[in-house]
DSSP file (Angstrom, degrees, kcal/mol; ACC not computed):
  #  RESIDUE AA STRUCTURE BP1 BP2  ACC     N-H-->O    O-->H-N    N-H-->O    O-->H-N    TCO  KAPPA ALPHA  PHI   PSI    X-CA   Y-CA   Z-CA
    1    1 A X              0   0    0      0, 0.0     2,-0.1     0, 0.0     0, 0.0   0.000 360.0 360.0 360.0 128.6  -20.4   -8.7   -4.8
    2    2 A X        -     0   0    0      1,-0.1     2,-0.4    64,-0.0     0, 0.0  -0.497 360.0-104.9 -84.9 154.6  -16.9   -7.4   -3.9
    3    3 A X        -     0   0    0     -2,-0.1    63,-0.1     1,-0.1    -1,-0.1  -0.642  39.0-115.3 -78.4 133.1  -14.7   -5.7   -6.5
    4    4 A X        -     0   0    0     -2,-0.4     2,-0.2    61,-0.2    -1,-0.1  -0.315  35.5 -98.0 -68.1 151.0  -11.9   -8.0   -7.7
    5    5 A X        -     0   0    0     63,-0.1     2,-0.5     1,-0.0    -1,-0.1  -0.505  38.1-154.2 -66.7 134.4   -8.3   -7.0   -6.8
    6    6 A X        -     0   0    0     -2,-0.2     5,-0.1    -3,-0.1     6,-0.1  -0.953  10.2-132.9-115.2 116.5   -6.7   -5.2   -9.8
    7    7 A X    >>  -     0   0    0     -2,-0.5     4,-1.4     3,-0.1     3,-0.8  -0.344  41.2 -69.2 -68.9 151.4   -2.9   -5.2  -10.1
    8    8 A X  T 34 S+     0   0    0      1,-0.3    -1,-0.1     2,-0.2     0, 0.0  -0.505 111.0  26.3 -73.3 150.7   -0.9   -2.1  -10.9
    9    9 A X  T 3> S+     0   0    0     90,-0.2     4,-1.9    -2,-0.2    -1,-0.3  -0.979 122.1  55.1 -89.1   7.5   -0.6   -0.2  -13.1
   10   10 A X  H <> S+     0   0    0     -3,-0.8     4,-2.6     1,-0.2    -2,-0.2   0.898 102.9  57.5 -67.0 -36.2   -4.0   -1.2  -14.4
   11   11 A X  H  X S+     0   0    0     -4,-1.4     4,-1.6     1,-0.2    -1,-0.2   0.940 110.8  42.4 -60.7 -46.0   -5.7   -0.3  -11.1
   12   12 A X  H  > S+     0   0    0      1,-0.2     4,-2.2     2,-0.2    -1,-0.2   0.868 112.1  55.9 -63.1 -39.7   -4.4    3.3  -11.2
   13   13 A X  H  X S+     0   0    0     -4,-1.9     4,-2.3     1,-0.2    -2,-0.2   0.903 107.3  48.3 -59.5 -45.3   -5.2    3.4  -14.9
   14   14 A X  H  X S+     0   0    0     -4,-2.6     4,-2.7     1,-0.2    49,-0.3   0.837 108.6  53.9 -68.7 -33.6   -8.9    2.5  -14.3
   15   15 A X  H  X S+     0   0    0     -4,-1.6     4,-1.3    -5,-0.2    -1,-0.2   0.928 109.7  48.7 -63.7 -44.2   -9.1    5.1  -11.5
   16   16 A X  H  <>S+     0   0    0     -4,-2.2     5,-2.9     2,-0.2     4,-0.3   0.914 111.4  48.6 -59.4 -45.8   -7.9    7.7  -14.0
   17   17 A X  H ><5S+     0   0    0     -4,-2.3     3,-1.9     1,-0.2    -2,-0.2   0.960 111.8  49.0 -64.9 -48.3  -10.4    6.7  -16.7
   18   18 A X  H 3<5S+     0   0    0     -4,-2.7    -1,-0.2     1,-0.3    -2,-0.2   0.719 111.4  49.4 -70.3 -16.1  -13.3    6.7  -14.3
   19   19 A X  T 3<5S-     0   0    0     -4,-1.3    -1,-0.3    -3,-0.3    -2,-0.2   0.409 112.1-122.9 -89.7  -4.5  -12.2   10.2  -13.0
   20   20 A X  T < 5 +     0   0    0     -3,-1.9     2,-1.2    -4,-0.3    -3,-0.2   0.872  52.0 164.3  58.2  40.3  -12.0   11.4  -16.7
   21   21 A X     >< -     0   0    0     -5,-2.9     4,-2.6     1,-0.2    -1,-0.2  -0.735  15.7-176.9 -91.0  94.6   -8.4   12.3  -16.1
   22   22 A X  H  > S+     0   0    0     -2,-1.2     4,-2.7     1,-0.2     5,-0.2   0.928  79.1  48.2 -62.4 -45.8   -7.1   12.7  -19.6
   23   23 A X  H  > S+     0   0    0      1,-0.2     4,-2.6     2,-0.2    -1,-0.2   0.921 112.9  48.6 -63.5 -39.1   -3.5   13.5  -18.7
   24   24 A X  H  > S+     0   0    0      2,-0.2     4,-0.9     1,-0.2    -1,-0.2   0.908 111.3  50.7 -59.0 -43.1   -3.3   10.6  -16.3
   25   25 A X  H >< S+     0   0    0     -4,-2.6     3,-0.6     2,-0.2     4,-0.4   0.925 113.7  43.5 -60.7 -45.7   -4.8    8.3  -18.9
   26   26 A X  H >< S+     0   0    0     -4,-2.7     3,-1.5     1,-0.2    -2,-0.2   0.911 110.9  55.9 -67.6 -39.4   -2.3    9.4  -21.6
   27   27 A X  H 3< S+     0   0    0     -4,-2.6    -1,-0.2     1,-0.3    -2,-0.2   0.680  93.4  71.4 -69.4 -15.6    0.7    9.2  -19.1
   28   28 A X  T << S+     0   0    0     -4,-0.9    73,-2.6    -3,-0.6    -1,-0.3   0.760  87.3  79.0 -66.1 -28.6   -0.2    5.6  -18.3
   29   29 A X  E <  S-a  101   0A   0     -3,-1.5    73,-0.2    -4,-0.4    16,-0.0  -0.501  85.2-113.6 -85.1 150.9    1.0    4.5  -21.7
   30   30 A X  E >   -     0   0A   0     71,-2.1     3,-2.2    -2,-0.2    14,-0.1  -0.294  44.5 -96.3 -67.3 165.0    4.7    3.9  -22.9
   31   31 A X  E 3  S+     0   0A   0      1,-0.3    14,-0.6    13,-0.1    -1,-0.1   0.863 129.3  38.3 -54.6 -39.6    5.9    6.3  -25.5
   32   32 A X  E 3  S+     0   0A   0     12,-0.1    -1,-0.3    11,-0.1    12,-0.1   0.163  91.2 144.6 -96.3  15.7    5.1    3.7  -28.2
   33   33 A X  E <   -     0   0A   0     -3,-2.2    11,-3.5    10,-0.1     2,-0.3   0.042  29.3-162.4 -59.0 162.8    1.9    2.6  -26.5
   34   34 A X  E     -aB 103  43A   0     68,-1.3    70,-1.7     9,-0.2     2,-0.4  -0.977  16.6-147.4-144.4 158.4   -1.2    1.6  -28.5
   35   35 A X  E     -aB 104  42A   0      7,-2.4     7,-3.1    -2,-0.3     2,-0.7  -0.998   8.9-160.8-125.9 133.8   -4.9    1.0  -28.1
   36   36 A X  E     -aB 105  41A   0     68,-2.8    70,-2.7    -2,-0.4     2,-1.0  -0.882   9.6-173.5-113.0  96.0   -6.7   -1.6  -30.2
   37   37 A X  E >  S-aB 106  40A   0      3,-2.6     3,-0.9    -2,-0.7    70,-0.1  -0.723  71.8 -40.9 -98.8  89.8  -10.3   -0.8  -30.2
   38   38 A X  T 3  S-     0   0    0     68,-1.6    -1,-0.2    -2,-1.0     3,-0.1   0.898 124.6 -39.4  55.3  45.4  -12.1   -3.7  -31.9
   39   39 A X  T 3  S+     0   0    0      1,-0.3     2,-0.7    67,-0.2    -1,-0.2   0.238 114.7 112.1  98.3 -13.3   -9.5   -4.0  -34.5
   40   40 A X  E <   -B   37   0A   0     -3,-0.9    -3,-2.6     2,-0.0     2,-0.4  -0.861  56.2-153.8 -94.9 117.7   -8.8   -0.3  -35.0
   41   41 A X  E     -B   36   0A   0     -2,-0.7     2,-0.5    -5,-0.2    -5,-0.2  -0.813  16.0-172.5-100.6 131.9   -5.3    0.5  -33.8
   42   42 A X  E     -B   35   0A   0     -7,-3.1    -7,-2.4    -2,-0.4     2,-0.4  -0.973  11.6-170.3-122.6 115.8   -4.1    3.8  -32.5
   43   43 A X  E     +B   34   0A   0     -2,-0.5     4,-0.5    -9,-0.2    -9,-0.2  -0.865  46.8  20.8-113.7 136.9   -0.3    4.0  -31.8
   44   44 A X  S  > S-     0   0    0    -11,-3.5     4,-2.6    -2,-0.4     5,-0.3   0.162  91.9 -77.6  91.2 151.9    1.4    6.8  -30.0
   45   45 A X  H  > S+     0   0    0    -14,-0.6     4,-2.4     1,-0.2     5,-0.2   0.879 125.3  50.4 -55.8 -43.8    0.2    9.5  -27.7
   46   46 A X  H  > S+     0   0    0      2,-0.2     4,-2.4     1,-0.2    -1,-0.2   0.906 113.3  43.8 -58.9 -46.2   -1.3   11.7  -30.4
   47   47 A X  H  > S+     0   0    0     -4,-0.5     4,-2.1     2,-0.2     5,-0.2   0.891 114.3  49.8 -71.6 -38.5   -3.3    9.0  -32.0
   48   48 A X  H  X S+     0   0    0     -4,-2.6     4,-2.9     2,-0.2     5,-0.2   0.918 112.6  48.8 -67.3 -37.8   -4.5    7.6  -28.6
   49   49 A X  H  X S+     0   0    0     -4,-2.4     4,-3.1    -5,-0.3     5,-0.2   0.965 110.0  50.9 -63.5 -50.9   -5.5   11.2  -27.6
   50   50 A X  H  X S+     0   0    0     -4,-2.4     4,-0.9     1,-0.2    -1,-0.2   0.935 115.0  42.9 -54.6 -47.3   -7.4   11.8  -30.8
   51   51 A X  H >X S+     0   0    0     -4,-2.1     4,-2.6     1,-0.2     3,-0.7   0.945 115.3  49.6 -67.7 -43.9   -9.3    8.5  -30.4
   52   52 A X  H 3X S+     0   0    0     -4,-2.9     6,-2.4     1,-0.2     4,-1.8   0.836  98.2  66.2 -62.3 -35.0   -9.9    9.1  -26.7
   53   53 A X  H 3< S+     0   0    0     -4,-3.1    -1,-0.2    -5,-0.2    -2,-0.2   0.861 117.4  25.2 -53.6 -37.0  -11.2   12.6  -27.1
   54   54 A X  H << S+     0   0    0     -4,-0.9    -2,-0.2    -3,-0.7    -1,-0.2   0.847 136.6  23.9 -93.3 -42.2  -14.3   11.2  -28.9
   55   55 A X  H  < S+     0   0    0     -4,-2.6    -3,-0.2    -5,-0.2    30,-0.2   0.535 125.0  18.4-110.5 -11.7  -14.6    7.6  -27.7
   56   56 A X  S  <>S+     0   0    0     -4,-1.8     5,-1.9    -5,-0.3    28,-0.2   0.567 127.6  11.2-127.9 -88.6  -13.1    7.2  -24.3
   57   57 A X  T > 5S+     0   0    0      1,-0.2     3,-1.6     3,-0.2    -4,-0.2   0.904 129.2  53.0 -69.6 -42.9  -12.2    9.9  -21.9
   58   58 A X  T 3 5S+     0   0    0     -6,-2.4    -1,-0.2     1,-0.3    -5,-0.2   0.732 103.2  58.6 -64.6 -22.2  -14.1   12.5  -23.9
   59   59 A X  T 3 5S-     0   0    0     -7,-0.5    25,-2.7    24,-0.0    -1,-0.3   0.399 112.8-121.1 -86.7   3.2  -17.1   10.3  -23.8
   60   60 A X  T < 5 -     0   0    0     -3,-1.6    -3,-0.2    23,-0.2    -2,-0.1   0.901  46.2-173.2  61.3  43.2  -17.1   10.4  -20.0
   61   61 A X      < -     0   0    0     -5,-1.9     2,-0.4    22,-0.1   -41,-0.3  -0.312  15.4-165.3 -74.8 152.8  -16.7    6.7  -19.8
   62   62 A X  E     -C   82   0A   0     20,-2.3    20,-2.1   -43,-0.1     2,-0.5  -0.999   6.1-154.2-139.1 133.6  -16.8    4.7  -16.6
   63   63 A X  E     -C   81   0A   0     -2,-0.4     2,-0.7   -49,-0.3    18,-0.2  -0.935   1.4-163.4-112.4 118.3  -15.7    1.0  -16.2
   64   64 A X  E     -C   80   0A   0     16,-2.8    16,-2.2    -2,-0.5     2,-0.2  -0.903  24.9-136.9 -99.3 108.1  -17.2   -1.1  -13.4
   65   65 A X  E     +C   79   0A   0     -2,-0.7    14,-0.2    14,-0.2   -61,-0.2  -0.416  35.4 163.4 -75.2 137.1  -14.9   -4.0  -13.0
   66   66 A X  E     +     0   0A   0     12,-3.0     2,-0.3     1,-0.4    13,-0.2   0.651  64.9  21.6-118.8 -35.8  -16.4   -7.5  -12.6
   67   67 A X  E     -C   78   0A   0     11,-2.4    11,-2.2   -63,-0.1     2,-0.4  -0.983  57.0-171.4-139.7 145.9  -13.6  -10.0  -13.4
   68   68 A X  E     +C   77   0A   0     -2,-0.3     2,-0.4     9,-0.2     9,-0.2  -0.983   4.5 177.9-141.2 133.2   -9.8   -9.8  -13.4
   69   69 A X  E     -C   76   0A   0      7,-2.5     7,-3.2    -2,-0.4     2,-0.4  -0.996  10.0-160.0-134.6 140.0   -7.2  -12.3  -14.7
   70   70 A X  E     +C   75   0A   0     -2,-0.4     2,-0.3     5,-0.2     5,-0.2  -0.958  13.1 171.8-121.3 136.3   -3.4  -12.0  -14.7
   71   71 A X  E >   -C   74   0A   0      3,-2.5     3,-1.7    -2,-0.4     2,-0.2  -0.833  65.9 -58.2-143.7  99.5   -1.1  -14.0  -16.9
   72   72 A X  T 3  S-     0   0    0     -2,-0.3    -1,-0.1     1,-0.3     0, 0.0  -0.444 121.1 -14.8  59.2-125.5    2.5  -12.9  -16.8
   73   73 A X  T 3  S+     0   0    0     -2,-0.2    23,-3.1    -3,-0.1     2,-0.6   0.208 119.7  95.4 -95.4  21.5    2.6   -9.3  -17.9
   74   74 A X  E <   -CD  71  95A   0     -3,-1.7    -3,-2.5    21,-0.2     2,-0.5  -0.939  52.4-171.9-112.3 122.2   -0.9   -9.4  -19.3
   75   75 A X  E     -CD  70  94A   0     19,-2.1    19,-2.8    -2,-0.6     2,-0.5  -0.944   4.5-163.2-111.6 124.0   -3.8   -8.3  -17.3
   76   76 A X  E     -CD  69  93A   0     -7,-3.2    -7,-2.5    -2,-0.5     2,-0.4  -0.919   5.5-173.7-111.4 127.0   -7.4   -8.8  -18.5
   77   77 A X  E     -CD  68  92A   0     15,-2.9    15,-3.2    -2,-0.5     2,-0.4  -0.952   3.6-169.0-118.5 132.1  -10.3   -6.9  -17.0
   78   78 A X  E     +CD  67  91A   0    -11,-2.2   -12,-3.0    -2,-0.4   -11,-2.4  -0.972  30.0 124.5-120.2 133.9  -14.0   -7.6  -17.9
   79   79 A X  E     -CD  65  90A   0     11,-2.4    11,-2.9    -2,-0.4     2,-0.6  -0.965  61.1 -66.5-168.5-174.7  -16.7   -5.2  -16.7
   80   80 A X  E     -CD  64  89A   0    -16,-2.2   -16,-2.8    -2,-0.3     2,-0.4  -0.807  42.2-158.0 -95.5 123.6  -19.5   -3.0  -17.6
   81   81 A X  E     +CD  63  88A   0      7,-2.7     7,-2.6    -2,-0.6     2,-0.4  -0.868  12.0 179.6-102.4 131.4  -18.5    0.1  -19.7
   82   82 A X  E     +CD  62  87A   0    -20,-2.1   -20,-2.3    -2,-0.4     2,-0.3  -0.997  17.8 133.8-131.2 127.9  -20.8    3.1  -19.8
   83   83 A X        -     0   0    0      3,-0.5   -23,-0.2    -2,-0.4   -22,-0.1  -0.936  66.6 -96.5-155.8-179.0  -20.2    6.2  -21.7
   84   84 A X  S    S+     0   0    0    -25,-2.7   -24,-0.1    -2,-0.3     3,-0.1   0.498 121.9  41.6 -79.0  -4.9  -21.7    8.8  -24.1
   85   85 A X  S    S-     0   0    0      1,-0.4     2,-0.3   -26,-0.2    -1,-0.1   0.807 124.9  -2.0-111.5 -44.0  -20.2    6.8  -27.0
   86   86 A X        -     0   0    0    -31,-0.2    -3,-0.5   -27,-0.1    -1,-0.4  -0.987  56.8-163.8-151.2 155.9  -20.7    3.2  -26.3
   87   87 A X  E     +D   82   0A   0     -2,-0.3    -5,-0.2    -5,-0.2     2,-0.2  -0.967  34.9  74.9-138.5 151.1  -22.2    0.9  -23.6
   88   88 A X  E    S-D   81   0A   0     -7,-2.6    -7,-2.7    -2,-0.3     2,-0.3  -0.663  79.3 -41.6 136.9 172.4  -22.0   -2.8  -22.6
   89   89 A X  E     -D   80   0A   0     -9,-0.2    20,-1.9    -2,-0.2     2,-0.3  -0.528  64.5-179.2 -70.2 132.5  -20.0   -5.5  -21.1
   90   90 A X  E     -DE  79 108A   0    -11,-2.9   -11,-2.4    -2,-0.3     2,-0.5  -0.942  26.9-138.0-137.9 151.6  -16.4   -5.2  -22.4
   91   91 A X  E     -DE  78 107A   0     16,-3.1    16,-2.4    -2,-0.3     2,-0.5  -0.967  16.8-168.1-111.1 123.5  -13.0   -7.0  -22.1
   92   92 A X  E     -DE  77 106A   0    -15,-3.2   -15,-2.9    -2,-0.5     2,-0.5  -0.963   2.6-166.0-113.2 115.5   -9.9   -4.8  -21.7
   93   93 A X  E     -DE  76 105A   0     12,-2.7    12,-3.3    -2,-0.5     2,-0.5  -0.901   6.4-160.9-103.3 128.5   -6.6   -6.6  -22.1
   94   94 A X  E     -DE  75 104A   0    -19,-2.8   -19,-2.1    -2,-0.5     2,-0.7  -0.928  12.2-156.4-115.3 126.5   -3.5   -4.8  -21.0
   95   95 A X  E     -DE  74 103A   0      8,-2.6     7,-3.0    -2,-0.5     8,-1.3  -0.905  25.2-152.5 -92.9 112.8    0.1   -5.5  -22.0
   96   96 A X  E     - E   0 101A   0    -23,-3.1     2,-0.4    -2,-0.7     5,-0.2  -0.698  18.2-173.0 -97.4 143.7    2.2   -4.1  -19.1
   97   97 A X  E >   - E   0 100A   0      3,-2.7     3,-1.3    -2,-0.3     2,-0.5  -0.869  66.7 -58.2-131.1  91.8    5.7   -2.9  -19.6
   98   98 A X  T 3  S-     0   0    0     -2,-0.4    -2,-0.0     1,-0.2     0, 0.0  -0.596 119.1 -18.5  70.5-119.4    7.1   -2.1  -16.2
   99   99 A X  T 3  S+     0   0    0     -2,-0.5     2,-0.3    -3,-0.1    -1,-0.2   0.043 128.7  74.7-108.7  20.4    4.9    0.6  -14.6
  100  100 A X  E <  S- E   0  97A   0     -3,-1.3    -3,-2.7   -90,-0.0     2,-0.6  -0.837  81.6-112.3-126.0 166.0    3.3    1.6  -18.0
  101  101 A X  E     -aE  29  96A   0    -73,-2.6   -71,-2.1    -2,-0.3    -5,-0.2  -0.893  20.9-175.2-100.2 122.1    0.8    0.1  -20.4
  102  102 A X  E    S+     0   0A   0     -7,-3.0   -68,-1.3    -2,-0.6     2,-0.3   0.807  72.3   0.3 -79.5 -33.8    2.2   -1.0  -23.7
  103  103 A X  E     -aE  34  95A   0     -8,-1.3    -8,-2.6   -70,-0.2     2,-0.4  -0.984  51.6-160.0-156.7 148.8   -1.2   -1.8  -25.2
  104  104 A X  E     -aE  35  94A   0    -70,-1.7   -68,-2.8    -2,-0.3     2,-0.5  -0.985  14.3-168.4-123.3 117.2   -4.8   -1.9  -24.4
  105  105 A X  E     -aE  36  93A   0    -12,-3.3   -12,-2.7    -2,-0.4     2,-0.5  -0.922   4.8-159.7-112.5 132.5   -7.0   -4.1  -26.4
  106  106 A X  E     +aE  37  92A   0    -70,-2.7   -68,-1.6    -2,-0.5     2,-0.3  -0.916  22.5 149.7-115.5 129.9  -10.8   -3.7  -26.1
  107  107 A X  E     - E   0  91A   0    -16,-2.4   -16,-3.1    -2,-0.5     2,-0.2  -0.879  53.1 -63.1-142.3 176.9  -13.3   -6.4  -27.2
  108  108 A X  E       E   0  90A   0     -2,-0.3   -18,-0.3   -18,-0.3   -20,-0.0  -0.463 360.0 360.0 -64.5 136.3  -16.7   -7.7  -26.2
  109  109 A X              0   0    0    -20,-1.9   -19,-0.2    -2,-0.2    -1,-0.1   0.419 360.0 360.0 -86.9 360.0  -16.9   -9.0  -22.7
C-alpha cells in the first residue's frame, strides 16, 4: 500500500512529530494555535507544550498515515498512532492558516 500524498504544512508537521522534534512541532502552530484532543482544548504554545510533553512528543508518538482528505484549508489525516501514552487508529483534522497550523483536532479514526 502506498502512502497517500499529504499537503503542506501538514506533511512537514507529521515528519517533525515522527522524529520527536519538539521545537519543530511547536513552531508548526500559529501564535494562537490550539490542539483539541478528544474535547480537551489546549490553546497557545505553553499549553500545547505542556500537553505534548506528556501525551504527544514526550510520549514518543509515531503516526503512520493511511488516508488523507483536503477540503479548502482543512486537511484530515487518518492513520495508526503509536506512542507510550495512547495507541490506535486516529483522525487528525488540521485547520491551516498560511504555512502554519491554526488548530489540530484529534478524534477516533
